[in-house]
N, C-alpha and C positions, 0 to 999 in steps of 0.2 A: 254589436260588432258584426261586421259582414262576413259572408261565407268565406271569401278569400282570407280575410284576417284570421278566421278560425282555423282554415286549412293550414296557413302558414305559421300560426300560433303567433301572431304579431301582438305585441302589447300595446296597449293605448298610451299615448303620450302622457307623461306626468303632469299633473296640475302644477303651474308655478305659483308659489306663494311667497310674496315678499315679507320679510319680518325685519323691523327696525331694531337695531341693536339695543337701544335703550328700553324697548318694550319687551324684551325677551323674559325678564323675571315674572312679569305679569302673565305672559303667555304660558310659561312653564307651570306656574301656579294653578292656572286654569286646567291644564292637562293633568296635573297631579291630583286636583280635586276630582276630575273625571275617573281618573284611575282608582282612588279611593272609593268613590261612589259606586263604580261597577263591582268592586269587591263587597261593599256593604250590601248592594242589591242582591248579590248572589247568597250572602248570608241571610239576608231577610227572607229570601225565597226558600232557602234550604232548611233553615232552623225549624220551622213549624213541622216540616215533614219528618225530620229526626226526632223532635220532641214527641210527635205522634207515635212513631215507632217505638221509642222508649216506653211511652205510656202503654201502649199495646203489650209489650213485652212484660211489663210490670204486672199487667192484669193476667197475662199467661202464666207468669210464674206464681202468682197467687193462687190461681186455679189449680196449678200442677201439685201444689203442696197438699191439697186435699183429694187429688185424683186417684181413682182406683182402676185397675185393669179391667178390660171388657170381660163380661161374665163367660162369653164363649170363647175368650183367648186363653190359650193354654200356655202358662209360664212356668218355666223350670223353677223349682223352689228356691235353688241357690241364686239364680238370677233375680227372682223376686225379692229375696232377702237383701242382695246387694243394692237393688234399686230403692227398697224401703229406706235403707240406710243412707243411700246417696242422695235422695231428693231433698231432704232437709238441708244437707250441706251445700248442694248445688243452688238451691233456692235462696239460701243465706248469702252465698257469694255474689249471685246475680242481683240480689236486691241491693247489695253494698255497691256493685258496679253501677246499676241503673240509677242510683242516688247522686252519681257525680253530676255536677252542674255543667251546663254547656253555655260558654261565653257567647256574646254577640259581637265581639271584636273578631274581624275575619281570620288573622292568624292564630289567635287563641282558639276560636271556634273549630278551626280545622285540626288542631292539636287535640282539642277535647274529643273530637269524633274519632280520631285514629286511636287515641288511648282507650275509648269506649270499645271499639271493635277488638283491640288487643286483649282487653280484660275479658270480654265475653267469650273470645276464642280460647283463652286460657282456662276460664271456667268449664267450658264445654269439653275440653280435651280429656278430662278426668271422668267423673261419673256420668257425664252427658252421653257418652257412647252407649252405656248401658241403659240409661234412661230411655233413649230413643227406640230401643228394642221392645220396651214395655209401653211406652207413650208415643209412638211415632207421630200421631196427628198433632199433638201439642208441640213437640220439638220441631216439627216442619213449620209450624206457625211462628215459632221463635226464629228459625232460619230465615223465614221470609222477611221478618222485620230487620234481621241483621243485614240482609241484603239491600233493604231499603237504605239504611245507614251507609253501607258500602258504596252504593251508587252515588249518594250524595258526596262522600268523600272524593271519589273519582271525578265528579263533575267539578267540585270545588277546587281540587288540586290543579286542574287545567287553569281555571280563572286565576288562582293565586300565583301559579307559575308566570302567567302573563303579567300579573300585576308587579311581581317581583322584578321581572326583566325591565318593564316600563319604569319602575322606580329606580332601577339602576341607571337608565337613560337620563331620568330626571336629575339624579345626584350628579352624574358626570357633566351634564349640560350646565347645572347650577354652579358647580365647581369651576368649570372652565371659564364660564362667563364672568364669575367674580375675580378669577385670576387674570383675565384679559383686562378687566377694569383696573385691578391693582397694578398691572404692568404699565397700563396708560398713565396712571397716577405717578408711578415711579419715574416713567420717562419725563413727565411734566416736571416733576421735582428735580430731576436730574438736569434737565435744561435750565431751570432757575439757578440751581447751584453752580453749574458751569459758568453761567453768565455772571454770576456774582464773584466767583473765584477769578475768572478772567479779568473782570473789572478791578479786582483787588490786586491782582498782579501787575496791572498796567500802572496803577498808582504806586505800588511798591517799587516798580522799576524806575519810575521817575524820581522817587525819593532816593533810591540807591545811586543813581546817576549824579544827582546833586551832592550826595554825601561823598562819593568818590572825587568829584571836583573839588569840593571844599577840603578834603584830605590832601589832595595833590597840592593845593595852594598852601595849606599848613606846612607840608614836608618842604616845599621850595622857599619858605618864607624866613624872615629874620630870626624868628623864635627857634626854627630848626637849626640855623646856623650857630646861633648862641649854644644851643644844647649839644650840637656836634662838637663845637670847640671845647666845651667843658668835658665832653666824653674823651676827647683826644688828649686833653691835659691830664685827665685822671688815668688814662691807659699809661701815659709816659711816667706818671708819678708812681704807678704800680710797678712799672718795669724796673725803675730805679730802686724802689723799695726791695724788690726781689734780688736785685744785685747786691744791695747793702747787707740783706740777710745772708746771701751767699758769702760775701766777705767775712761776716762775723763768724759763720760756721767754719769757714776755711782757717781763720785764726785759731778757733777752739780746737779744730782737728790737729793743727800744727803743734799745739801745746799739750795735747792729751797724753802722748806717751811720757813726757817729762813729768807731768803731774802723777801719772800711774807709778813710774819707777821711783819717784820721790817718796810716794806712800809706802812702796815696798822697802826702800832703804830705812825708813822710820820705824817700820815694823821689825826690822832686824835689830835696831838699836833700842827698840821699845820706847820710842819718843812719841807718846801719845798725844801730847799738846801740839806738836807740829802736824801730826796726823789730822787732828781735828781742825786745824787751821787750814791745812790743804783741802779737805773735803768741803769746808764751809765756803771757801773761795771758789772751788769748782762747781759746788751746787748752785751757787749764786749766779755764776756765768752761764750755766746750761739752762736756766729758768727761762721761760718765754716772757717773763714780766721784765719790762725796762728797769723798774725800781729794784728788783732782786739783783739784776745784772750790775747795777751801779753799786749796790751794797757789797756785792761780791769783790768788785774792783777795789772798793774803799778799803777792804781788809787785806789787799795785796801788799801793800807797804810793810805790814807787820810780818808778812810770809817771806818776802823776797830775801832778807838776810839769811833765813834758813836755807832757802834754795840755793842761793849763791854759794854758800859754804858746802852744800851737798855737791854742786857741779864742780867745785874745786877738788873736792875729795874723791870724786868718782868720775873717772873719764867716760864711763859707759852711759851717763845720764844724758848727754847731749850726742846725738848721732848725726845731725846735718846741718846744713847752713841756715836753714829756716828757724829751727830750734835755737842755733847760736845766735841768730839776730833777735829773736823774741826775748831770750833771757840773758843778753849780754848786759843789761842794765835794768833798773826798776822801770824807767819810762818807756823802754822799748816794748814793753807788754801793755802798760797802762794806756799810753797815748793812742795807739791804733785802735784798740778796742773801745776806748772813750769816744774816739771820733766816729766809729761806726755806729755806736748806740745812739749818740746825738743825732747823727744823720737819719737813723731809723725813726727816732722820735719826731724829728721834723717832717719826715715823710708821711708818717702816720697822721700827724696833725694836718698836713696839707690835704691828704686824701679824705679826712673827714670834712674838711671845709669844702672840698669839691663836691662831696656827696651831698652836703647840706644845700649847696648852690644848685645842684642838679634837681633837688627836691623842690626848690623854689620856682623852677621854670615850670610854667603851666602847659608848655608843649607836649610833655609826656602824657599828662592826664588827658588833655584834649585829643591827642592822637589815639590813645587807648579807647577813649570813649566813641570816637567816630569808627575805629575799627570794629568795636564791640557791635555797634549798631549796624554796620555794614554786614558783619557775620550773621547777625539776627535776621536782617532783611533777606539776605541771600538764602538762608535756611527756610524762611517762610515761603519764598517764591518756589523753592524746590518742592516743599511739602504740598503747596497748592497745585502745582503742575502735576505731582504724582496722583493726587486726588482726582484732578481733572481727567487723568489718563485712566485712572481705575473706573470712573463714572462712564467714560466712552466705552470701555471694555464691556461693562455690564449691559450698557444701552445697546451695544451691538449684539449681545447674546439674546436680549429681549426681542429685538427687531427680527433677528434670525428665526427665533422659535414662534413668532406671532402667526405667520400663515398656517403652519401646520395646526396650531391651537384654534385658529378660527375655522378651518376645515373640520377638525374634530368636533367643534361645537355645532357646526352646520349639520354633521352627519347624525349626531345624537337628536337634534331637534327634528331632523327628517324622520328618524325612527319613532319619535313621539307623534309626529303628524300622521303617520300610517302610510301604507302603500298607495302608490298613485299620486303622491304629492312630493314636489321638489321645492325645498326651502331655499330661498335666496335671501342672504343677509344684507341688510340695507344700513348705510350710515354707521359702518364699523369704524372704531377709532383708527386714526392714521399712526401707523407704527413706522412709516418710512423716515 
């Protein structure tokens, strides 16, 4: 770097490096291998020094157990007693701590060293303070070895922090690259699916148009005319049947009061036989069954003499002209009801024949079949169109997110490449 660059603190132009998208996993794997190798190298260099320091401390602890104060050293008796009692406990604790294994795996090795220092510190906090007053030289040597392990932990901490940071970049870059590939595959699959559904809808549209034409021909054809004529005839038949039923109910209504009063008069005279006959006739006439109605009318000739007598004897039994007309003679009641019942029977039979004839016409089945197919095809076209729309929406989301993901990948790869290197991604999948 020239003087001017140093003075102005100019940075050197970054080195441009092209990286083909498909080669990224191999490139990341190589970087990851280098990251692990750097951590392994740091452990390989550090571990012998830590093991040596542990060995030194084991020797110092062994010597401390049998150590005696200097002859010219004046030690207070109480302190000496505390130390004499404390050294065996301190030595036992330290021997247990120093027997801990130290892994060769970077992360585990670091944790082992930290635990080692923590345990040694804990052991020394107790009797170690008093022992140092009596055996300062031995405890100083022990502290020196602890410092060796501490320096190794500090040095390794920096290496592992860098390794963890780089591993994070590796994970993010790997995940982003895989996600971009998955998105590209999803887009390719989406294009194939949309093409298939579009082609299917074109076929369905053609089939639907043909079916609608066939249906229109059927609706306008002779079978439809025959069917519609039968429907019209049946409608007329049903209207006439409703009129006949109304006529019958009107006749029953006109006679209801006379029958009710007749029953009442019979009850006053305790004429049970006539009451039974009145109720039998009335019950038959009010039945929905044609046969029961006919049976009710068949019993009327036996009832009419009794009715005629009661009408003569009781002016209040007949109140209006309709009742007078119905009960003036026997046939005045039987004939109109018989005619209406016969008419209804004929109309029911005619309606049954028309219903059967309608069932024999193939027009209805064919029309229903065509309409069912048209409905099914129309619904399938709608479903396909909705699926195509959903696929387009998802594809648009993928395309919109792709540029940001590509840039995120490039940045993480740049971090892994190191300072002074600018990564250019080449042959990135086309998300447009």
